[in-house]
N, CA and C atoms as a LAMMPS dump frame, in Angstrom:
ITEM: TIMESTEP
0
ITEM: NUMBER OF ATOMS
204
ITEM: BOX BOUNDS ff ff ff
-5.0000000000000000e+02 5.0000000000000000e+02
-5.0000000000000000e+02 5.0000000000000000e+02
-5.0000000000000000e+02 5.0000000000000000e+02
ITEM: ATOMS id mol type element x y z
1 1 1 N 179.903 363.635 -22.241
2 1 2 C 179.773 362.699 -22.445
3 1 3 C 178.64 362.328 -23.532
4 2 1 N 177.967 362.97 -23.458
5 2 2 C 176.251 362.616 -24.341
6 2 3 C 177.036 363.071 -25.83
7 3 1 N 177.708 363.828 -26.003
8 3 2 C 178.309 364.345 -27.323
9 3 3 C 179.048 362.818 -27.839
10 4 1 N 179.963 362.29 -26.865
11 4 2 C 180.343 361.761 -27.642
12 4 3 C 179.911 360.409 -28.273
13 5 1 N 178.95 360.15 -27.026
14 5 2 C 177.496 358.985 -27.309
15 5 3 C 177.599 358.719 -28.818
16 6 1 N 176.855 360.079 -28.982
17 6 2 C 175.816 360.556 -30.304
18 6 3 C 176.755 360.529 -31.784
19 7 1 N 178.277 360.59 -31.356
20 7 2 C 178.97 360.595 -32.454
21 7 3 C 179.061 359.339 -32.497
22 8 1 N 179.484 358.311 -31.676
23 8 2 C 179.935 357.002 -31.944
24 8 3 C 178.427 356.241 -32.339
25 9 1 N 177.697 356.266 -31.894
26 9 2 C 176.529 355.544 -32.241
27 9 3 C 176.429 356.248 -33.84
28 10 1 N 176.216 357.548 -34.453
29 10 2 C 176.456 358.049 -35.899
30 10 3 C 177.771 357.21 -36.725
31 11 1 N 178.333 356.955 -35.98
32 11 2 C 179.637 356.234 -36.59
33 11 3 C 179.411 354.817 -37.133
34 12 1 N 178.89 354.109 -36.208
35 12 2 C 178.112 352.807 -35.952
36 12 3 C 177.222 352.72 -36.891
37 13 1 N 176.229 353.356 -37.218
38 13 2 C 174.778 353.509 -37.807
39 13 3 C 175.522 353.79 -39.788
40 14 1 N 176.213 354.746 -39.462
41 14 2 C 177.392 354.911 -40.882
42 14 3 C 178.086 353.444 -41.46
43 15 1 N 178.524 352.909 -40.398
44 15 2 C 179.304 351.628 -41.23
45 15 3 C 178.56 350.559 -41.602
46 16 1 N 177.521 350.874 -40.8
47 16 2 C 176.039 349.438 -40.815
48 16 3 C 175.627 350.261 -42.461
49 17 1 N 175.333 351.588 -42.81
50 17 2 C 174.575 351.605 -44.185
51 17 3 C 175.597 350.808 -44.61
52 18 1 N 176.549 351.655 -44.512
53 18 2 C 178.053 351.335 -45.99
54 18 3 C 177.76 349.869 -46.244
55 19 1 N 177.866 348.793 -45.05
56 19 2 C 177.947 347.41 -45.149
57 19 3 C 176.628 347.129 -45.805
58 20 1 N 175.556 347.498 -45.701
59 20 2 C 174.256 347.168 -45.907
60 20 3 C 174.243 347.449 -47.401
61 21 1 N 174.399 348.393 -47.909
62 21 2 C 174.425 348.773 -49.652
63 21 3 C 175.042 347.987 -50.2
64 22 1 N 177.034 347.54 -49.848
65 22 2 C 177.571 347.236 -50.017
66 22 3 C 177.073 345.43 -50.738
67 23 1 N 176.338 345.006 -49.657
68 23 2 C 175.94 343.429 -49.6
69 23 3 C 174.713 343.612 -50.688
70 24 1 N 174.089 344.782 -50.534
71 24 2 C 172.661 344.795 -51.839
72 24 3 C 173.47 344.934 -53.247
73 25 1 N 174.457 345.458 -53.237
74 25 2 C 174.979 345.146 -54.809
75 25 3 C 175.73 343.975 -55.578
76 26 1 N 175.93 343.156 -54.543
77 26 2 C 176.465 341.954 -54.795
78 26 3 C 175.641 341.028 -55.901
79 27 1 N 176.441 340.815 -57.265
80 27 2 C 175.206 340.057 -57.936
81 27 3 C 174.891 338.699 -57.405
82 28 1 N 173.339 338.679 -57.659
83 28 2 C 172.868 337.216 -57.86
84 28 3 C 173.15 336.303 -58.429
85 29 1 N 174.165 335.22 -58.148
86 29 2 C 174.283 333.829 -58.9
87 29 3 C 172.623 332.975 -59.099
88 30 1 N 172.662 332.729 -60.554
89 30 2 C 171.637 331.944 -60.873
90 30 3 C 171.725 330.275 -60.243
91 31 1 N 170.89 329.754 -59.704
92 31 2 C 171.244 328.401 -59.562
93 31 3 C 170.594 327.338 -60.353
94 32 1 N 171.327 326.173 -60.885
95 32 2 C 170.476 325.294 -61.833
96 32 3 C 169.8 324.281 -60.586
97 33 1 N 168.074 323.835 -60.68
98 33 2 C 167.617 323.24 -59.154
99 33 3 C 167.223 322.153 -60.424
100 34 1 N 167.896 320.884 -60.163
101 34 2 C 167.271 319.758 -60.651
102 34 3 C 165.661 319.334 -60.409
103 35 1 N 164.911 318.618 -60.736
104 35 2 C 163.608 318.099 -59.955
105 35 3 C 163.742 316.739 -60.637
106 36 1 N 163.61 316.006 -59.614
107 36 2 C 162.802 314.401 -59.698
108 36 3 C 161.573 314.182 -59.966
109 37 1 N 161.348 312.93 -60.477
110 37 2 C 159.632 312.99 -60.414
111 37 3 C 159.398 311.473 -60.879
112 38 1 N 158.091 310.854 -60.289
113 38 2 C 157.692 310.104 -60.287
114 38 3 C 157.559 309.202 -61.783
115 39 1 N 157.3 308.224 -62.531
116 39 2 C 157.036 307.924 -63.868
117 39 3 C 155.56 307.887 -63.572
118 40 1 N 154.759 308.691 -63.351
119 40 2 C 153.222 308.326 -63.455
120 40 3 C 152.433 309.107 -64.682
121 41 1 N 151.788 308.353 -65.241
122 41 2 C 150.827 309.019 -66.45
123 41 3 C 150.168 310.123 -66.029
124 42 1 N 150.514 311.331 -67.002
125 42 2 C 149.567 312.513 -66.644
126 42 3 C 150.265 313.266 -66.116
127 43 1 N 151.616 312.939 -65.295
128 43 2 C 152.175 313.981 -64.452
129 43 3 C 153.007 314.592 -65.172
130 44 1 N 154.451 314.345 -65.652
131 44 2 C 155.294 314.62 -66.926
132 44 3 C 155.641 313.892 -67.974
133 45 1 N 155.223 314.044 -68.649
134 45 2 C 155.343 313.214 -69.982
135 45 3 C 156.373 314.004 -71.23
136 46 1 N 157.053 313.399 -71.371
137 46 2 C 158.314 313.804 -72.367
138 46 3 C 157.516 313.734 -73.765
139 47 1 N 157.125 314.523 -74.95
140 47 2 C 156.224 314.666 -76.257
141 47 3 C 157.629 314.111 -76.797
142 48 1 N 157.2 313.73 -78.128
143 48 2 C 158.01 313.248 -79.443
144 48 3 C 159.064 314.282 -79.822
145 49 1 N 158.448 315.687 -79.684
146 49 2 C 158.766 316.656 -80.181
147 49 3 C 160.308 317.119 -78.968
148 50 1 N 160.367 316.403 -77.898
149 50 2 C 161.313 316.542 -76.87
150 50 3 C 160.814 317.882 -75.719
151 51 1 N 159.604 318.158 -76.167
152 51 2 C 159.09 318.994 -74.943
153 51 3 C 158.777 318.267 -74.08
154 52 1 N 157.832 318.599 -72.436
155 52 2 C 157.524 317.831 -71.703
156 52 3 C 156.193 318.876 -71.073
157 53 1 N 154.955 317.903 -71.063
158 53 2 C 153.786 318.295 -70.513
159 53 3 C 153.334 317.43 -69.685
160 54 1 N 152.06 317.714 -68.802
161 54 2 C 151.657 317.475 -67.781
162 54 3 C 151.108 318.284 -66.948
163 55 1 N 150.603 318.016 -65.648
164 55 2 C 150.636 318.865 -64.739
165 55 3 C 151.294 319.035 -64.06
166 56 1 N 152.222 318.56 -63.691
167 56 2 C 153.628 318.642 -62.794
168 56 3 C 154.502 319.636 -63.395
169 57 1 N 153.994 319.175 -64.776
170 57 2 C 155.07 320.862 -65.699
171 57 3 C 154.761 322.133 -65.308
172 58 1 N 152.954 322.201 -65.29
173 58 2 C 152.66 323.62 -65.025
174 58 3 C 153.028 323.907 -63.978
175 59 1 N 152.672 322.976 -63.079
176 59 2 C 153.362 323.29 -61.223
177 59 3 C 154.643 324.123 -61.143
178 60 1 N 155.204 323.326 -61.753
179 60 2 C 156.461 323.492 -61.813
180 60 3 C 156.988 324.753 -62.788
181 61 1 N 156.148 325.467 -63.629
182 61 2 C 155.663 326.53 -64.644
183 61 3 C 155.643 327.637 -63.496
184 62 1 N 154.641 327.493 -62.568
185 62 2 C 153.818 328.713 -61.564
186 62 3 C 154.506 328.584 -60.574
187 63 1 N 155.488 327.445 -59.953
188 63 2 C 156.853 328 -59.327
189 63 3 C 157.497 329.115 -59.978
190 64 1 N 157.937 328.462 -61.121
191 64 2 C 159.566 329.236 -62.077
192 64 3 C 158.801 330.711 -62.217
193 65 1 N 157.753 331.228 -62.278
194 65 2 C 156.881 332.509 -62.321
195 65 3 C 157.323 333.426 -61.095
196 66 1 N 157.129 332.396 -59.871
197 66 2 C 157.822 333.149 -58.859
198 66 3 C 158.967 333.695 -58.472
199 67 1 N 159.88 332.614 -58.864
200 67 2 C 161.077 332.963 -58.53
201 67 3 C 161.997 332.964 -59.998
202 68 1 N 161.22 333.894 -60.705
203 68 2 C 161.731 334.51 -62.082
204 68 3 C 162.89 333.489 -62.412
């Protein structure tokens, strides 16, 4: 009886490991996150060249570093 139990546990562990490995190879999809903000001077301002600046932009860039 102990031998059958060990075999069943071994099979269950192997199946779990195979499933875990398959899940880890699933390609992660990048998602677009839209950010809304208030029109507050110095928070996020659009420059004449089309770029953005302000402490809100710096904050979002720091968050982006953590999330690649």
